[in-house]
Backbone as numpy.savetxt, mean C-alpha at the origin, in Angstrom:
# Nx Ny Nz CAx CAy CAz Cx Cy Cz
13.73 12.33 3.44 12.40 12.51 2.88 12.30 11.75 1.55
11.15 11.17 1.36 10.95 10.43 0.11 10.63 11.40 -1.02
10.82 10.93 -2.24 10.51 11.77 -3.40 9.76 10.95 -4.44
9.12 11.64 -5.35 8.30 10.99 -6.38 9.13 10.05 -7.24
10.33 10.47 -7.58 11.16 9.71 -8.52 11.63 8.37 -7.98
11.73 8.21 -6.68 12.29 6.99 -6.12 11.32 6.22 -5.22
10.01 6.36 -5.53 9.00 5.77 -4.66 7.99 4.95 -5.48
7.54 3.86 -4.88 6.46 3.05 -5.44 5.45 2.77 -4.34
4.24 2.43 -4.74 3.16 2.10 -3.80 2.80 0.64 -3.98
2.63 -0.06 -2.86 2.17 -1.46 -2.89 0.96 -1.57 -1.97
-0.15 -2.04 -2.55 -1.36 -2.32 -1.77 -1.57 -3.82 -1.72
-1.67 -4.32 -0.52 -1.78 -5.76 -0.28 -3.24 -6.14 0.01
-3.82 -6.91 -0.87 -5.07 -7.64 -0.63 -6.26 -6.80 -0.16
-6.53 -5.72 -0.86 -7.72 -4.91 -0.55 -8.89 -5.54 -1.33
-9.30 -6.70 -0.88 -10.26 -7.53 -1.61 -11.63 -7.56 -0.94
-12.62 -7.89 -1.74 -14.02 -7.85 -1.32 -14.28 -8.53 0.03
-13.94 -9.80 0.15 -14.26 -10.52 1.38 -13.44 -10.04 2.57
-12.18 -9.66 2.33 -11.35 -9.16 3.42 -11.86 -7.82 3.92
-12.23 -6.93 3.01 -12.78 -5.63 3.41 -14.09 -5.84 4.18
-14.93 -6.74 3.71 -16.22 -6.98 4.36 -16.08 -7.57 5.77
-14.94 -8.17 6.08 -14.72 -8.74 7.41 -14.28 -7.68 8.43
-13.91 -6.50 7.97 -13.43 -5.45 8.87 -14.58 -4.81 9.63
-14.35 -4.46 10.89 -15.35 -3.75 11.68 -15.57 -2.34 11.16
-14.47 -1.67 10.79 -14.55 -0.30 10.28 -13.95 -0.28 8.88
-14.79 -0.50 7.88 -14.33 -0.58 6.49 -14.01 0.79 5.90
-14.86 1.77 6.18 -14.78 3.05 5.49 -13.43 3.74 5.60
-12.82 3.84 6.80 -11.54 4.56 6.88 -10.43 3.94 6.03
-10.31 2.62 6.04 -9.23 1.98 5.26 -9.52 2.06 3.76
-10.78 1.95 3.37 -11.12 2.09 1.95 -10.82 3.51 1.48
-11.17 4.48 2.29 -10.92 5.89 1.95 -9.41 6.16 1.82
-8.63 5.67 2.77 -7.18 5.91 2.77 -6.50 5.20 1.61
-6.85 3.95 1.36 -6.21 3.21 0.25 -6.60 3.81 -1.09
-7.84 4.26 -1.20 -8.30 4.89 -2.45 -7.54 6.20 -2.69
-7.39 7.00 -1.65 -6.61 8.24 -1.78 -5.18 7.95 -2.23
-4.59 6.95 -1.59 -3.19 6.62 -1.88 -3.01 6.17 -3.33
-3.84 5.25 -3.79 -3.66 4.72 -5.15 -4.06 5.77 -6.19
-5.05 6.60 -5.87 -5.45 7.68 -6.77 -4.33 8.71 -6.89
-3.73 9.10 -5.77 -2.61 10.06 -5.79 -1.42 9.49 -6.54
-1.16 8.20 -6.36 -0.06 7.57 -7.10 -0.31 7.68 -8.61
-1.54 7.46 -9.03 -1.87 7.58 -10.46 -1.68 9.01 -10.94
-2.13 9.98 -10.15 -2.00 11.40 -10.52 -0.53 11.78 -10.66
0.32 11.32 -9.72 1.74 11.71 -9.71 2.62 10.77 -10.54
2.01 9.83 -11.23 2.74 8.85 -12.04 3.74 8.03 -11.22
3.34 7.71 -10.00 4.15 6.85 -9.13 3.70 5.42 -9.41
4.62 4.54 -9.73 4.21 3.17 -10.03 3.64 2.48 -8.79
2.71 1.58 -9.06 2.06 0.85 -7.97 1.91 -0.61 -8.36
1.82 -1.44 -7.35 1.52 -2.87 -7.53 0.43 -3.21 -6.53
-0.54 -3.98 -6.98 -1.61 -4.44 -6.11 -1.55 -5.96 -6.07
-1.74 -6.53 -4.89 -1.77 -7.99 -4.79 -3.17 -8.45 -4.40
-3.45 -9.70 -4.76 -4.68 -10.36 -4.36 -4.34 -11.74 -3.82
-4.72 -11.97 -2.57 -4.52 -13.27 -1.93 -5.67 -14.19 -2.33
-5.34 -15.24 -3.05 -6.32 -16.25 -3.43 -7.68 -15.64 -3.81
-7.73 -14.90 -4.94 -8.96 -14.19 -5.31 -10.17 -15.09 -5.57
-9.93 -16.36 -5.89 -11.06 -17.28 -6.09 -11.89 -17.41 -4.82
-11.25 -17.30 -3.68 -11.95 -17.43 -2.41 -12.24 -16.10 -1.74
-11.35 -15.11 -1.92 -11.48 -13.84 -1.20 -12.00 -12.70 -2.07
-12.24 -12.98 -3.34 -12.76 -11.95 -4.23 -11.65 -11.10 -4.82
-12.05 -10.23 -5.71 -11.13 -9.34 -6.42 -10.88 -8.07 -5.59
-9.92 -7.29 -6.05 -9.67 -5.98 -5.47 -10.94 -5.15 -5.59
-11.28 -4.41 -4.53 -12.53 -3.66 -4.52 -12.55 -2.59 -5.62
-13.75 -2.30 -6.09 -13.96 -1.33 -7.17 -13.46 0.07 -6.81
-13.53 0.46 -5.54 -13.03 1.78 -5.14 -11.57 1.95 -5.57
-10.80 0.88 -5.49 -9.37 0.92 -5.84 -9.19 0.82 -7.35
-9.81 -0.18 -7.96 -9.58 -0.41 -9.40 -10.12 0.72 -10.27
-11.10 1.46 -9.77 -11.66 2.55 -10.57 -10.77 3.79 -10.62
-9.81 3.92 -9.70 -8.95 5.11 -9.69 -7.47 4.81 -9.93
-7.11 3.53 -9.98 -5.70 3.19 -10.17 -5.28 3.44 -11.62
-4.01 3.62 -11.83 -3.45 3.76 -13.17 -3.75 2.47 -13.93
-4.12 2.58 -15.19 -4.48 1.40 -15.98 -3.32 0.42 -16.16
-2.09 0.88 -15.97 -0.92 0.01 -16.10 -0.54 -0.68 -14.79
-1.28 -0.44 -13.73 -0.96 -1.03 -12.43 -1.25 -2.53 -12.46
-0.23 -3.34 -12.23 -0.48 -4.79 -12.22 -1.18 -5.24 -10.95
-2.07 -6.21 -11.11 -2.69 -6.88 -9.97 -2.14 -8.30 -10.00
-1.37 -8.62 -8.97 -0.65 -9.90 -8.93 -1.30 -10.84 -7.92
-1.68 -12.00 -8.41 -2.29 -13.02 -7.56 -1.19 -13.73 -6.77
-1.51 -14.02 -5.50 -0.54 -14.71 -4.66 -1.25 -15.68 -3.72
-0.50 -16.63 -3.23 -1.01 -17.51 -2.18 -0.11 -17.46 -0.95
1.12 -16.96 -1.12 2.01 -16.79 0.03 1.57 -15.54 0.78
1.84 -15.49 2.07 1.44 -14.32 2.84 2.31 -13.12 2.48
3.61 -13.32 2.34 4.49 -12.25 1.88 4.44 -12.19 0.36
4.14 -11.01 -0.16 4.14 -10.84 -1.62 5.52 -11.14 -2.20
6.56 -10.93 -1.40 7.93 -11.16 -1.88 8.22 -12.65 -2.12
7.33 -13.52 -1.68 7.50 -14.95 -1.94 6.82 -15.36 -3.25
6.25 -14.39 -3.95 5.61 -14.62 -5.24 6.56 -14.10 -6.32
7.14 -14.99 -7.14 8.15 -14.57 -8.13 7.70 -13.41 -9.02
6.46 -13.40 -9.48 5.98 -12.31 -10.34 6.05 -10.96 -9.63
5.70 -10.94 -8.34 5.77 -9.71 -7.55 7.22 -9.28 -7.37
8.07 -10.21 -6.97 9.48 -9.89 -6.73 10.14 -9.34 -7.99
9.85 -9.95 -9.11 10.40 -9.48 -10.38 9.91 -8.07 -10.70
8.62 -7.83 -10.50 8.03 -6.53 -10.80 8.61 -5.44 -9.89
8.72 -5.73 -8.61 9.22 -4.70 -7.68 10.67 -4.35 -8.01
11.46 -5.35 -8.40 12.85 -5.09 -8.78 12.92 -4.28 -10.06
12.05 -4.57 -11.03 12.07 -3.84 -12.31 11.71 -2.38 -12.14
10.91 -2.07 -11.13 10.54 -0.67 -10.90 11.76 0.17 -10.54
12.73 -0.44 -9.87 13.96 0.26 -9.52 13.77 1.38 -8.52
12.80 1.26 -7.64 12.53 2.29 -6.63 13.07 1.83 -5.28
13.54 2.78 -4.49 14.11 2.46 -3.17 13.06 2.53 -2.06
12.09 3.43 -2.22 11.09 3.65 -1.18 9.78 2.97 -1.56
9.25 2.17 -0.67 8.00 1.47 -0.91 6.98 1.89 0.14
5.91 2.55 -0.32 4.79 2.87 0.56 3.88 1.67 0.54
3.59 1.15 1.73 2.88 -0.11 1.86 1.60 0.06 2.67
0.52 -0.54 2.17 -0.74 -0.56 2.90 -1.46 -1.85 2.57
-2.49 -2.19 3.34 -3.25 -3.37 2.98 -3.90 -4.08 4.15
-4.40 -5.26 3.84 -5.12 -6.13 4.78 -4.47 -7.51 4.70
-4.28 -8.23 5.68 -4.33 -7.93 7.07 -2.95 -7.47 7.52
-2.96 -6.42 8.33 -1.73 -5.78 8.78 -0.75 -6.76 9.41
-1.24 -7.63 10.24 -0.38 -8.52 11.04 0.03 -9.78 10.29
-0.47 -9.98 9.09 -0.10 -11.18 8.33 0.59 -10.77 7.03
-0.19 -10.48 6.00 0.39 -10.24 4.67 1.17 -8.93 4.59
0.66 -7.86 5.20 1.39 -6.59 5.16 2.69 -6.75 5.96
2.59 -7.31 7.15 3.75 -7.52 8.02 4.83 -8.36 7.33
4.46 -9.51 6.80 5.45 -10.39 6.19 6.06 -9.78 4.93
5.25 -9.06 4.15 5.78 -8.37 2.97 6.76 -7.28 3.38
6.40 -6.52 4.40 7.28 -5.45 4.90 8.63 -6.00 5.33
8.61 -7.09 6.10 9.87 -7.67 6.57 10.73 -8.16 5.42
10.12 -8.79 4.43 10.90 -9.27 3.28 11.44 -8.10 2.45
10.67 -7.03 2.30 11.15 -5.84 1.59 12.33 -5.22 2.34
12.20 -5.10 3.65 13.30 -4.56 4.47 14.55 -5.42 4.32
14.37 -6.73 4.35 15.51 -7.66 4.22 16.22 -7.47 2.88
15.47 -7.07 1.86 16.05 -6.84 0.53 16.63 -5.43 0.37
16.57 -4.62 1.43 17.21 -3.31 1.40 16.30 -2.15 1.01
15.01 -2.38 0.89 14.09 -1.29 0.57 13.79 -0.47 1.82
13.48 0.81 1.62 12.94 1.65 2.69 11.43 1.44 2.66
10.87 0.95 3.74 9.45 0.63 3.79 8.75 1.65 4.66
7.73 2.28 4.07 6.94 3.28 4.77 5.51 2.75 4.86
5.05 2.53 6.06 3.73 1.98 6.28 2.71 3.11 6.37
1.74 3.10 5.46 0.62 4.04 5.53 -0.38 3.42 6.50
-0.21 3.76 7.76 -0.96 3.10 8.84 -2.47 3.16 8.64
-2.97 4.29 8.15 -4.41 4.42 7.96 -4.90 3.66 6.73
-3.97 3.18 5.92 -4.31 2.35 4.75 -4.07 0.88 5.06
-4.01 0.54 6.34 -3.82 -0.84 6.79 -4.97 -1.21 7.73
-5.27 -2.50 7.76 -6.34 -2.95 8.66 -6.19 -4.43 8.96
-6.75 -4.82 10.09 -6.88 -6.22 10.50 -8.26 -6.37 11.10
-8.75 -7.59 11.14 -10.05 -7.85 11.77 -9.99 -7.53 13.26
-8.84 -7.76 13.88 -8.67 -7.55 15.31 -7.81 -6.32 15.56
-8.27 -5.46 16.46 -7.49 -4.26 16.82 -6.15 -4.64 17.43
-6.15 -5.66 18.27 -4.91 -6.10 18.90 -3.91 -6.60 17.85
-4.38 -7.39 16.91 -3.49 -7.88 15.85 -2.96 -6.73 15.00
-3.82 -5.76 14.70 -3.41 -4.58 13.93 -2.28 -3.84 14.66
-2.51 -3.53 15.93 -1.51 -2.79 16.71 -0.20 -3.56 16.82
-0.29 -4.86 17.03 0.92 -5.68 17.13 1.67 -5.70 15.80
0.96 -5.85 14.70 1.59 -5.83 13.38 2.32 -4.53 13.12
1.68 -3.41 13.43 2.31 -2.09 13.25 3.56 -1.97 14.12
3.45 -2.37 15.38 4.58 -2.29 16.30 5.75 -3.13 15.83
5.48 -4.35 15.40 6.55 -5.24 14.92 7.24 -4.68 13.67
6.44 -4.13 12.75 7.06 -3.54 11.55 7.97 -2.37 11.93
7.53 -1.56 12.88 8.34 -0.44 13.36 9.63 -0.95 13.98
9.52 -1.99 14.82 10.71 -2.55 15.47 11.70 -3.12 14.47
11.22 -3.57 13.34 12.10 -4.14 12.30 12.64 -3.08 11.35
12.23 -1.81 11.51 12.82 -0.74 10.71 11.91 -0.05 9.72
10.64 -0.44 9.66 9.71 0.27 8.79 9.35 1.62 9.42
9.11 2.60 8.59 8.66 3.91 9.05 7.14 3.88 9.10
6.58 4.24 10.23 5.13 4.25 10.37 4.64 5.67 10.13
3.75 5.82 9.17 3.25 7.14 8.79 1.77 7.02 8.45
1.25 7.97 7.68 -0.11 7.86 7.17 -0.17 8.47 5.78
-1.28 8.26 5.10 -1.40 8.66 3.70 -1.16 10.16 3.52
-1.80 10.99 4.32 -1.67 12.43 4.13 -0.23 12.90 4.33
0.43 12.44 5.37 1.83 12.82 5.59 2.69 12.40 4.40
2.51 11.18 3.94 3.33 10.68 2.83 3.08 11.45 1.54
1.82 11.77 1.26 1.52 12.51 0.03 2.14 13.90 0.05
2.03 14.59 1.16 2.63 15.93 1.24 4.15 15.88 1.27
4.70 14.80 1.79 6.16 14.62 1.73 6.60 14.44 0.28
5.82 13.71 -0.49 6.14 13.52 -1.91 5.99 14.83 -2.69
4.99 15.63 -2.36 4.75 16.88 -3.08 5.80 17.95 -2.76
6.24 18.02 -1.53 7.26 18.96 -1.05 6.81 20.42 -0.99
6.04 20.90 -1.98 5.69 22.31 -2.07 4.33 22.48 -2.75
3.66 23.59 -2.42 2.38 23.88 -3.07 2.58 24.29 -4.53
3.81 24.51 -4.92 4.11 24.84 -6.33 4.26 23.59 -7.19
4.27 22.42 -6.57 4.35 21.17 -7.32 3.13 21.09 -8.24
3.33 20.74 -9.52 2.19 20.68 -10.44 1.11 19.66 -10.04
1.45 18.72 -9.19 0.47 17.74 -8.72 -0.26 18.19 -7.46
0.14 19.32 -6.89 -0.40 19.74 -5.60 -1.93 19.85 -5.60
-2.49 20.62 -6.52 -3.95 20.85 -6.51 -4.76 19.57 -6.68
-4.44 18.70 -7.67 -5.25 17.48 -7.78 -5.08 16.54 -6.58
-3.89 16.49 -5.99 -3.69 15.63 -4.82 -4.37 16.23 -3.60
-4.26 17.54 -3.43 -4.93 18.21 -2.32 -6.44 17.99 -2.39
-6.98 17.97 -3.59 -8.43 17.75 -3.75 -8.86 16.37 -3.22
-7.94 15.40 -3.23 -8.25 14.07 -2.68 -8.36 14.11 -1.16
-7.65 15.01 -0.54 -7.60 15.10 0.93 -8.81 15.83 1.48
-9.26 16.82 0.76 -10.39 17.65 1.25 -11.69 16.89 1.33
């Protein structure tokens, strides 16, 4: 089971144009917002990436309005965030073993980042409901491939309650309020 002390959250490319290309925007926006908001509440470090923001826009306001003010937003052009030196340096400095991963597009940037994180020895937990692709087939294939390579496939609610462990956790009530 993962714990608060050894976990970080990474959101890949939840950007204006990418979100607008999705058939079902609301579920992924809701899940990613819950995840980043809960991370801020529990003081879990997070990193957000933006793929070529000049063309794809910035991270959506739903995310930036609830994230911890110290959360870095790292610009990238490689599909795997791990191919961006600033990201790789930041993830190593966090010193966390468990990485909760979500983002767009599941079968490209999330998939390649997950594989590179796994190769570096991290435990990668995919928040499936916080991931999306324009194509359902590509989404399903990306999830399946990440699972086959060793990522744990889960969802935001399961991961949050796994981090909390008990209703006596001081973060329980504010995190539970995000789920209701």
